[in-house]
N, C-alpha and C positions, 0 to 999 in steps of 0.2 A: 447375637443378634437381634436387634430394637425388634420391642414388640409390638408401636406401630409398623411396621415394614413385614412385620407378620402377616398381622392382622391384613393389611393392603394386599397383602400375594394371597393371602387363602379368599378373601372376597374374590381375587379375580378367579379365580379357579375354580369357584364353587359357582357363580356366573356363565364362564365358562360353558360347562360342564352339564349345566344347568338347559342352557339353550337350545342344545344339541340334544338331550333328554328329550325335550322336549316335545320334539314332534319323531325323531328318526327312530322307536317302537315301535308307536302308532301307528304311523303313517300307511301302513301294509291296509290295515285295518278300515282307515279314512278311505285311502282311492279302493280296494273292494266292494266294499256295501256301502260305502256311502256314493262314489260318486262311478262305481260300473267297471274299473276299472279291468282289464284280462290280469291270467295270471305275467304274461308275458309283458304287459305295460306297465306290471308293480315292477317285477322284475327291474323294467330296462331303465324306470323311475331312479330304483336304488342306484345302480350301476352310476348312475350318476357322484353321486359322492366318489365313489373307484378315480372316477374319470381326473374327478377334482384333487384326488390323491397324489394322483401323475403328475399333474401340470402345478403342484403349488410348492415347489423345489428349485421351480422357474422363478416363479412370483419372491417368496424370502432371497433367492440368492442373488436374481439380478436386481432389486429392487431396495426389497425390505431392506435387507444386511446393510445395505449402503451407501444410502440418498436421503433417506428419513430416520426419527425418535421410533427406535420399535413403539411407546406406548399412543401415539400419535395414528399411527399403521393401524394398529389393535385398535382404538377408536375409531375410524375412518370406515373399516371393515364392518363393523360390525350396524353401524348408526345406519351405511347401506342396504347389509344384511336386513333389518328390522325391516325397512323399508319392500325388499325385497321379498322377507314372510309374508309378509302387512297381503302383499298382491297374488302371493301363494295361496291363499285364504279366500282366494276371491277367484281363483279359475277350476276350471270342472272338467277340461278335454285335455286329455294326452298332450296333445299337438301343441299347444300352450301351455301346459303345468311341466314336462317335463324340460322346457329348456331354459323356464322359470325357477327350476330348482336346481340346475348346473349351473345359474350363474349366482343362485343365492350359494351351493356349494363351493364355491370356486373363492366366491369372499369370505367363507366360514373355515375351513380347513388351514389356509397360511397361517387363521390363527391361535392354529394348537399348538403348533412350531414358536409361533414369537413369542405367548404366552412360559413354554415352556425357557424359553429366550432370555426374556425380559428376570425372569427369576435366574436362569445360572450368573445373568451380570449384576446383580445388587447381591446376590446372599455370599457370605461372607468364605464359607462351608458346601458348597450344593450339594455336596455326598449324604451331605450329612443331614441338610438341612431341609434340602429341597424335599423329597420322600412324604416327611412330615404336613407342607405345604399343597403337594398334588392330591395324595387323599380328599380332602376339600371338594376335588372336583367328581371324585364318584357319590361323595354322599350328594355334590347339587343333583346329579343323576338321577340318585333314589329318592333326592326330594320330590323333585319334580313328577317321577312316576306315581308315586304313591297321591300326589295332586291333581295330574292327569284320569289316575284311577278313581281317583274318592269322588271325582266332580263329574266321571263318568261322560268324559270329551272325549273317548279313541274313537269313535266315527264322526267324530267332529271336527270343522274346520278353526275348531276355540285353537287345539293343539296346534296350530301356527300362530292364531292371535297373543297366546300367552310365550310363543317364544318371538314374536313379532316388539312385545313390550320390553320383555328383560332385555332383547338385544338392543334395543333402543339406550335404559339404565345401562344395560352395560357397554355400551358403544363412550357415553359420554362420563361413564367411571374412571375408564382406561386414561380420557386425558388428564386426569388429576392422578396418576402414579407416576413416581417415581423417574426424574428425567435418563431416559436410559438412549444414548448416543447410538448412531448405526457404526459397525463394530468394524468394516471391512470399506470403508470410505477411502477413495485413492484408488485401493487393490484394484489389480486390471481382472474384469471381466471374465473368469473359465469357465465355458460350455462342459467341460470335463469336473471340476469341482464341484459345479452346481449340480450334474447328475449324479456327482462319486461312483463315476467310469473308471476310475482309479481304484475303488476298491474291485473293480474286478477280478482283479488281479488273486487275490484271495479265494479266485474260486476254483485257482490249479488244486486246492487244498479241497481233497475228494471230504472231509466231513464236514467243512465249510459248505460245500457243493452240493454234499447232499443234506442240510438244514436249509438252504437258501431252495433249493426246491421242493422240499418237503413242506415250507412256509406257505411257495405259490399255492401246491394242491392241498392241502388242510382248510384253506380259506376259502375253499370252490364248496366243502361241505356247510362251512363256517355258516356263510351268506344265507343258507337255510336258518338260520336260528335269527338271523339279524330281522332278514324281512318278512320271515312268516310265522315264527311263533305267534306272535298276537292274534295274528288271522285268525290264527289258529284254535286258539285258547276261547275267542268269544266268541267261534261258531261253534265249537261246543258247547259253550252256556258257561264256563268258567267265571264268576265272580269275581269282577274289579282286576279284570287280568293287568292291567299294565303294573297294578302296583303292587300285587304276586311276584311280578317278572323283576321286580327290584331286590328279591331274593340272591337274584345271581348275584348280584354287585354287593350287596349286604358279604357272601361266602369270596367274594374278591378279597374284598377289606381281609375278613379274617385268614384265609389262604393266604396272600400279603406276608402277614406279617407270623406266619409257622411255618415260610418258604424255607429261613438259615437251616431250623432244623432237618429240616430233609435233601437240605444242598448235602452236607453233609454226610448226612447215610447213603444215599440215593446214588450220585453227580449227577452230571449234566445226560447220558443218553433215558436211565432211566428216568428220570423225573417228565423229560420229553414224550416215551413213550405213558407213564401217566397218564400225561394229559392228552394226548391221541385216544387213549382207551374211554378219556370220561366222554370223549366226544361219540365211540360210537355207541356207547350205552346212553348216554343222553338220546341220541335219535333212537334207540332199540324201544327206551322207557317215551316217550310220546307216544312213538309208531302203535306199542300194546293199553297206554294209561285209560283212562277215560273220567269222566268225570263224574262217576258214582264213586261204586267199592276199591277201584282201581286210581283213585284222583292222588294218593300218595308216590306213586310212580311220575305223573306229571309234576309236584314239587320237586321231586328229587333230582329231574330234569334239570328244571333247573337252577338249584342251589349248583348245582356240577360247574358250573358255571365259573365258579372260581376255580377249580381246577381246570378243568379247559384254557382258560386263560393264563392264571397266572403262570400254570408247569413250562404251559407248553411256548407260550408268547415271551414271557419273562423270563425267564428261562435260557429262552434263544438271544434276548437281547443280551443278555448277559456272557455269554456263551461268545458272539459278535466279539460283543468292546472287548474277550478275553484273549481273541486271535490276533484281532487287528491290530497291528504295527500304533502307534498312536498320534501319529499324525494321518490317519486312517480311519479312526476310529468313527468321528462324526463321519465322515462317508459312506459307510461301511450302515450304523445306526439308516442313513438314509435309504442307502441299498433295499435294504430290509425292507423298511416301510414300502418301500417303493413297490415289493414284491407282495405286500401281505396288503394292507390296504389299497394297492391299485390295484396292479396286475390279476393277483388272485381272488377280491374281492369281484371285481369287474367281470371277470369270469363267473365266478360264481351268483352273479345277480342275474345273468342273461341265463345262467342253464336254470338255477331254482325257479325265474319265471317261466320260463321253458316247460319243465318237469310238474310245478303245479297247475299250468295250461290243461296240460294234456292229460291228467286226474282229476282238472274240473265238468262235474255229475253236472249244479247248476251256479248262478251266482253268489248260495251262501250254501253252497253244501261242497263238499271234495272230497279223497278218497283220502285221507288223510295218513292212513298206516302205511297205504303205499309209495305218496308222496315222500314218507318222514326214512323209509327204509334205502333209497336212493341215497340220503347224506351218510346214511348208516353204514352200505356199503363200503362207500368211496371212501370214511374213516379209518376202515378197516384195511383197507386194499393201502393205505397211504400208510399206516402203523407200521403194517407186514415190509412196503417194503423201508421203508425208514433202520425196522430194527437190524434189517439183514446189509441194510447199505454203512451205514450210520458205525465207523469205528475208531471213533476215540475214545480212547482208553484213559476215563477217567473214574476213579474211585469216589474221592475226595475231593472238591472245588472249595476255596475261600471267595466267599460270597463277599461281590463289593455294596458299600455302602448302601449302594442307591439300590437297593431291593431289598435292604432289611424294613 
């Protein structure tokens, strides 16, 4: 691969996730402490991203893949997104903020798939070359988290202004990426292909069905972490909470690198079980930790993100790739994404908002121990069900290149 191309694609990935990370982690703090949104209102706002995740396959499949060059679609969506992020920095009421956030996420979510697609079409050997480029996205998320924490703007609309500025830069930059013409020009549009409905046939396999259902269920407690960890850490007085939360992404990179070692020794089922157990441990650490002598428990809960994400999500994606026939692999991955970031996270955002609302003492005081016990118990239940029902007998697994 040409070094120029590697740099171009790496910068694209860095910017792509820098924009998302600029507001996603800290929005809950801004909405709750500054705009005085209630717990359910914060949860509803976060659910907009999940709605967009469920709708974006239509856009990518029906428009982006068939009519326009990928780099032009990416550029246009990010430029429009910049305007919408700026608008969000000015809105203060749930009735206007939430619809505007939905409009923005409808622009942003398709760009994730489009950025990946552009890389896959430009690279000679995506399996070997893509991971080293994609990791720049995680680094972008880490950098913006450290920046937000350093500037101490977690409770300010500045996070949206930063996102708007970088989104505009990203949009302009994308127009100068290598030309990537639509790959399905002239092909008949099939709703079944777009939604991955044909992949539903894989649900006839008991292990595959258990994994998909478990993925939906585990994303319900996952929403508690994404939506309310930053408000929790700020409320109990942890300094530079946004910056310290980037330790989760740092651990994600580490565990991604060591995953091959664990794969050959544990296999799929044990890997996923360890991932789920880490979710239980994380929420218990949050429930019983504090910003004093037990602050180490908070740090441990954040650092566990690497195991929580890599051991469950990445292992699940690899399992799906191995179980699906070649012609259904893309559809199967689309289905698992729909199930997790779409359906599961949507339900989780609504439920987490309701739970936080139920344990709200005042606008600046919550019963956090009771709140965190809910996702801890929920994760434990999913872990038990998965352990009992998932019967795939694999002791050794060959790790595909994209996981290494």
